[in-house]
C-alpha positions in Angstrom: 128.7 85.1 149.4 130.2 82.7 146.8 130.3 83.4 143.0 129.7 80.5 140.6 130.5 81.4 137.0 129.3 79.2 134.2 131.1 79.8 131.0 129.3 79.7 127.7 128.4 81.7 124.7 125.1 83.7 124.6 122.4 83.2 122.0 120.3 80.4 120.6 123.0 79.2 118.2 125.2 78.0 121.0 122.6 76.6 123.5 123.3 72.9 122.5 127.1 73.1 122.0 129.8 71.6 124.2 131.2 75.0 124.8 128.1 75.8 126.8 128.6 73.1 129.4 129.3 75.9 132.1 125.9 77.4 131.4 124.2 74.1 131.6 125.6 73.4 135.1 124.6 76.8 136.6 121.2 76.6 135.0 120.7 73.1 136.6 121.9 74.4 139.9 119.5 77.4 139.7 116.6 75.1 138.8 117.3 72.8 141.8 117.6 75.8 144.2 114.5 77.6 142.7 116.6 80.6 141.6 115.8 82.7 138.5 118.3 84.4 136.3 117.8 88.1 135.6 119.9 90.4 133.3 122.5 92.4 135.4 124.6 94.5 133.0 126.6 92.2 130.9 125.6 89.1 132.8 122.6 87.0 133.7 122.7 86.4 137.4 120.7 84.5 140.1 121.1 85.0 143.8 119.9 83.0 146.7 120.7 80.1 149.1 122.3 77.0 148.0 123.6 74.3 150.5 122.8 76.9 153.2 125.0 79.7 151.9 124.3 82.8 149.8 125.5 82.4 146.3 125.5 84.4 143.0 125.2 82.3 139.9 126.5 84.0 136.7 126.3 83.5 133.0 128.4 86.1 131.3 126.5 87.5 128.3 129.6 88.1 126.1 131.4 85.7 124.0 133.5 83.3 125.9 136.9 85.0 125.3 135.5 88.3 126.7 134.1 86.9 130.0 136.9 88.1 132.1 136.0 91.8 132.5 132.4 90.8 133.4 133.7 88.3 136.1 136.2 90.9 137.5 133.5 93.5 137.8 131.2 91.2 139.7 134.1 90.1 142.0 134.7 93.8 142.7 131.0 94.7 143.1 130.5 91.9 145.6 133.9 92.5 147.3 134.9 88.8 147.1 138.1 87.1 147.7 139.0 84.9 144.9 138.8 81.8 147.1 135.0 82.5 147.0 134.9 82.1 143.2 134.5 79.0 141.1 134.4 78.9 137.3 132.6 76.1 135.5 133.7 75.2 131.9 134.2 72.6 129.3 137.6 70.8 129.0 138.9 69.1 125.8 141.5 67.1 127.8 138.9 65.2 129.9 136.8 62.3 128.6 133.2 63.2 128.0 131.3 63.4 131.2 134.4 63.4 133.5 134.7 66.1 136.1 137.8 67.7 137.5 138.0 70.4 140.2 141.1 72.5 140.8 141.8 75.1 143.4 143.8 77.3 140.9 146.0 77.1 137.8 146.6 78.3 134.3 144.0 78.6 131.5 144.9 75.2 129.9 144.2 76.8 126.4 140.6 77.7 127.4 140.0 81.2 126.2 137.2 82.0 128.7 139.5 81.0 131.6 142.4 82.8 130.1 140.2 86.0 129.8 139.2 85.7 133.5 142.9 85.2 134.6 143.9 88.3 132.6 141.1 90.5 134.0 141.6 89.4 137.6 145.3 89.5 137.3 145.4 86.2 139.2 144.6 82.5 138.7 143.7 82.0 142.4 140.1 80.9 141.8 138.6 77.4 141.6 137.5 75.7 138.5 135.0 72.9 137.8 135.9 71.3 134.5 133.4 69.2 132.5 135.0 66.8 130.1 133.8 67.0 126.5 136.7 64.9 125.0 138.9 65.6 122.0 137.6 66.0 118.5 138.2 63.3 115.9 141.5 63.5 114.0 141.6 66.3 111.6 138.7 68.3 113.1 139.4 71.7 114.4 138.9 71.9 118.2 137.1 75.3 117.9 134.6 73.7 115.4 134.2 70.7 117.7 133.2 72.7 120.8 130.9 74.9 118.8 129.1 72.2 117.1 125.7 70.9 118.4 126.3 67.9 120.8 125.2 64.6 119.4 122.3 63.0 121.4 124.3 60.0 122.6 127.0 62.3 123.9 124.5 64.7 125.4 123.1 61.9 127.6 126.6 61.4 129.1 127.0 65.2 129.6 123.6 65.5 131.2 124.7 63.0 133.7 127.9 65.0 134.3 125.8 68.2 134.7 123.9 66.5 137.6 127.1 65.4 139.2 128.6 68.9 138.7 125.6 70.3 140.6 126.5 68.0 143.5 130.2 69.0 143.3 129.2 72.7 143.5 127.0 72.0 146.5 129.9 70.3 148.1 132.3 73.2 147.2 129.8 75.7 148.6 129.2 73.8 151.9 132.6 72.1 152.5 135.2 73.9 150.5 137.4 73.1 147.5 139.6 70.4 149.1 136.6 68.3 150.1 135.0 68.7 146.7 138.3 67.7 145.0 138.6 64.6 147.2 135.0 63.6 146.5 134.6 64.4 142.8 138.0 64.1 141.2 138.1 60.3 141.5 137.9 58.0 138.5 134.4 56.6 137.8 134.0 53.0 138.8 134.7 50.6 135.9 
């Protein structure tokens, strides 16, 4: 069993915001695999086979900075090693649409990831970062990630979501190193 956590904020006000990129990815993966999300405590989860392996897809149903306890509870309930966990989230330090997979590391200032590290007591889980870019000069980063995504940028992010689905399928089937080698390359110019 592998656990794929898409970070976002629950509720209709956040659906189209950059901060919900993690939700977009796990929803797209679930659609492709024919899996349905159901409420499971403080999370929406979908279970089934992806790339020939059993997975649980998760959308924590608490605000981003409170995702950690939900993820930690699921890791415990499913008796998973942290090498079987990947967290999908937005990243301000990557250009819009750029992907980056890491096998572990700090929170990089992302409150959802920091919450998970704190609740698990470890940073030993993989991440799939979706670049959303930096806000224009003078704009608060929190306001930027929580604002609706402009349509021209959403087109770029929609393409990234499809690539992220492929990256997750690679991670599931072939592991983090293969996924990193395949998807962390710079896009062709």
